[in-house]
N, C-alpha and C positions, 0 to 999 in steps of 0.2 A: 463526377471524377469515376472512371472507368473501372469497375470491379471483377472483371474477368480474370480468372486464373486457371492454369492448367494443371488441375489436382487428378490425382488418381487414387484408387484404392488399393489398399495392400491388405492381404488376409494373412494373419499370425498362425503359427501352427495350432493354436487351440481354437482356431474358428472364428476368431474375431475381426472384422473388418475395421482397417482405419483408412481414413482419407487422407492423404498426404499433398500439401501444396508446395511444389518446389520453391516458389518465391518466399512464401511464409517461414518454410524450414531454412531456407538462407539468412531471411531476416532474425530468426533466431539464434542460428549459430553466431552470427556477426555481434549481436547484443550480449550473448554470453560472453563473446570474445572482448568486447569491450568493459564489461562487467568486471571480469577477471583481470585486466590490464590496469582498470582504474583502481582494482582492489590492491593490486600489487603495488602501484606508484603510492597509494596512499598508506601502506605500510610502512614505505621507505621515506615517506614525510614525517618530519617533525625535527626537534632539536638535534638529535642524532640522527644524522641522514643516513640511509643504507641505499646502496646500489640495487636496482631490480635483479641482477644475477646474484648477489649475495642474499636478497629475500628469498629467491627462488633456491638457492642452496640451503638456505637455514631451514624451510618450509618441507625441505626433502630429509631434514635430518643431519645436515653435513655442514652446520653453522659452528661458530664459536660458541661458547656460553654465555658472552655478552649479547651476541647478536640472538641467540635463542631466547634470552630473557626479553630483548625488546620487541621482538618479531612475535613470539608466540605467546607471551605471557601480557604483554602490555597492548601491541597493535591489532594482532589477530583476532581478539575477541571483539573488537570495535568494528573493523572490516565485516565480519561476519553478521553482526547485528544490523550493520547497514544493508547488506545483501539481503537479508530475511525480512526487513522493515519494507526495504523496498519491494521486494517480490509479493508480500502480505498486502501491501496498499495498491500495487499494480493489479493483481488478482482481485482484490475485493472492489476496486473500482470497476474493473471490467464486468464484474458480477451484477453491481448495483446499475449500471448503465444498460446492461442487456436487458435486465429485468423490467427497469422501469421503461425501456426504449427510449430513452432521453439521454442526452450528452452530457447534461448537468447533474445526472443521478448518480453523485459520488458521496462518500462519506463526509466530505468537507462541506456539502450543501444540505445534505438530510439529517445534520446535528449528531451524528454519532462522534465525531471527534469532540466536539463540545461536549457531549454527555461523558466521553471517558476522561475529558478533563475535568468534568464537574465531580466525579467519583475519585479523582485524584486529590483535588484541592479540599473535599470532606475529610478525608485521611490526614493531608497535609496542615490544614488550617484547623478543623474542630478536634483532631484527635491526636496531633504531633506524631504521626506513625513513621515508621522505618521505611527504608527505600524499598523492600519487599512488600510491604503493607501497602504502599503508594502504586505497586504494579496491580497488587489484588484489586484496590479501588477503580483504578482504571480500566481494568478489565468487567468489573461488575458494573460500573457505570456505562460503558458502551453497551453491554448487553441489557441493561435496562432501558436505556435510550433505543434502541434497535426494535425491542419488543413492543414499547410505546408507539414508534413510528408505524409498525407492521398491525398493532391492532386499532389504531385512529383511522389508518388507510383501508380498513378491510370495510367491504360493504358488498356483500356476495361475491368476494375474491378481492384481489388488491389491483387495481389500476395503476399503471406506471405515472401518469401525470399525478393523480389524486396522491400517490406516494411522495413526490417531490414535494408538491404544496404542502402536506403534512410535514415534511421534513425541515422545509424552508421554516414553518411556524416553531417548530420544535427546537431548531438551530438557535433561533431568535431568543426563546424562553431560555435556553441553557445557558445562551451567552450572558444574559441578564443575570442568571442565577450565580454564574464564575463570578462577576463584577461584583455582585454581592458578598460571596464568599471572600474575594479579595480585600474589601473594606473591614472584615471582622479580623483578618491575621494581624498579628504582631509584626514587626519590622523585619525580621529573621525570617519566618514563615512565608511572610509575603515575597521576599526575593527569592526564596527558594521556589516559591510558586511560579513566578514570573520565568524565571530559568527553566523550570519543566515544560511550561505552557510555549516557551519558545519553538520546543523540539530541537533536540540535541543529541548527538552519540558520544559526548566527553564523558569519560568515566564509565563507560560500559565495558562488562568484562563477562566471563564465562557464565555467571549467573542469569544474565539475560540471554545467553545465547541457546542454554539446553530447553526450556521452556517453550521459547521460540520456535526452535527446529522440531521438538516433538510435534506441536500442533500444526505445524506446516507438514510434517511428514505424515500427519493422520488426513488433514483438510485437502491437500493439493491433490491426491491420488481421487479423493471422494468427489471432488468437484471436477473433476476430468472424466471419470466414470460417467456424469450425468451432462456433460457437455452437447450430446446430442440431443437429450431433451430441451436444454436450453436454445439451441439453434432453432430446433423446431417451433418453440414458444415464441419466437421472433416475429413468425408469420402468424400470431393471433391464437387465442384460445381455442377457437372453435376449429381450426385446422389440427391442432395440436392434439386435441380430444380424438380428431379420426384419425390420425396418425398412430394412437395407442399411448400417446404421453399422460401420464397421471398430472396435470397440471398445477393445481394446488399444493400436492405434494411435492414435487420437484422444485417450484417456485419458492414454498418453504423451507426446504432442507438447503437450497443455494442461498437464500437470504440468511440464514443462521449461520452458514459457512462463511459468508462475507463479513459479516457483523463479529464473528470470532475473530476473523483475520485482521480485521481494522482496529478490533479493540485490543488484540494482543499486540500490534504494532505501536500503539498509541501508548500501551503501557510500557513497552520496552523503550522507547524513544523518545515520548510526548507527542503532542499532536502536529507531526511533520505535515504541512501545509501542500496542497495542489498535487502532490504525487498520484495520488488515485483518480485524480482528475483529468490529469494529461497523459499519463502512461497510455491508456487504453486507446486514446485518440490518436498519438503520435504512432502506436504499433499499428492501428489501423490504415493509417495514411502511409505507413511503409510496405505493409503487405499487400495493400489494395485488395484485400480480402473481405466479405461478407461474414457475417456472424461475430461472436463475440470476442474472437481471436484471444483466448484465454493464457495458452503459453507465450505468445510474442508480449502481452500486456505485463505478465510476471516478469520476464526478461528484462523490458523496458523500464519497467519500476526499479528492479535491483540496480541495473546500469545506471539511471536518472539519480537515485540515491548516493551512491558511492561517488559520482563523478562530481556531485554537488557538496559533497562532503571534503573531497580532495579541493575543490575551488574555494570553499570556506576556510581552507587552513593557508592557501598558496595565492588566492586572487588579492589578498587586501593587506598584502606586508605582515607587519607585526601584529594587526588586529585580526585575531580569529574570530569568526563569526560562526555562531549555532548553524548547524544545518538548516534547520527549519527557516532561518532569514532568507538563505541563497533560493531555496525551493519557492518561498512566496513570492520573493522578486520575480523570478524565472516563470513560474505559474502564473503570478497577475498579468505579467506581459503577453503569456501566452492566452490567457482568457481573454483579454481585451482584443487580441489578433483575431481570435475566434468569432467574437461576437461582430466586430467589423466585417469580416469575410462573410460571416450569415447574413447581416444585413445588407450586403452589397446584392448579394445572391437573391434577397428577396425571401428568404426564410423565415426571417423574424421582423 
């Protein structure tokens, strides 16, 4: 596939040089528009249907009291959580795939999602914790699993393929741990755990929005500031060192950021599958640009998750599915297509 792009450098008043790719910029704008359109459609969806024009008017503060309650109190938090979770997974997946230099280097494969699930299950099954405690447990589980993968893959640095292999092993272990925890749960806790493990935006409110928004506000700029080092690292550690990149420091910083983004997204909505795997690859195919494509991946993840949540409520009649079921079906189909394509091309 041709990866040529007509990019140009733009120098800001502060002296910072920024490379702009017109095609990538167009893709980002279109994905943002698609995410916003899907969000507005999702807000208007439900037992009390609200036209898109009334949704926009209510968001601007000109709706009725009834519309204000439905839009701003009940549905807007769910949409914002969906956008933030999708953006976090898309960015986290792009970071992992770039660091490992492997299209399968995503949180779903490396065991981070299962690690976050284990943390949540421990709180649900063993401690009968509240929703906020489940969130903390999922975040702690994801961080602990990320640290374990990094330490086990370390041998005079972290090699991408070694990290993927270690992650697959850790993923298998955590899956077994989660299965064991479910067997120890009583009926009520087991049902609660299974619903959480599916990945869902049902019942999400402002309590999930603010922590995730604050984390993204800190980590997204931090990641983008180090995007140049990440791009250099894709050419190899030796070349990156020669170009002045502190390879191990940048790799550790970006891995910690990716783990935090993934763990926070899982804590907010459960282990929503395949978004972190597919969003960076779809973004790269649209931009036709080399490199990690961080911003397009972020926007693609947000658009994918909100569109999948809309489809989960509208595409199956009266049966509303958790969003994790829809992303799992679509992501699994995409993964099969990707493997067949790579096999035909002789790359696997």
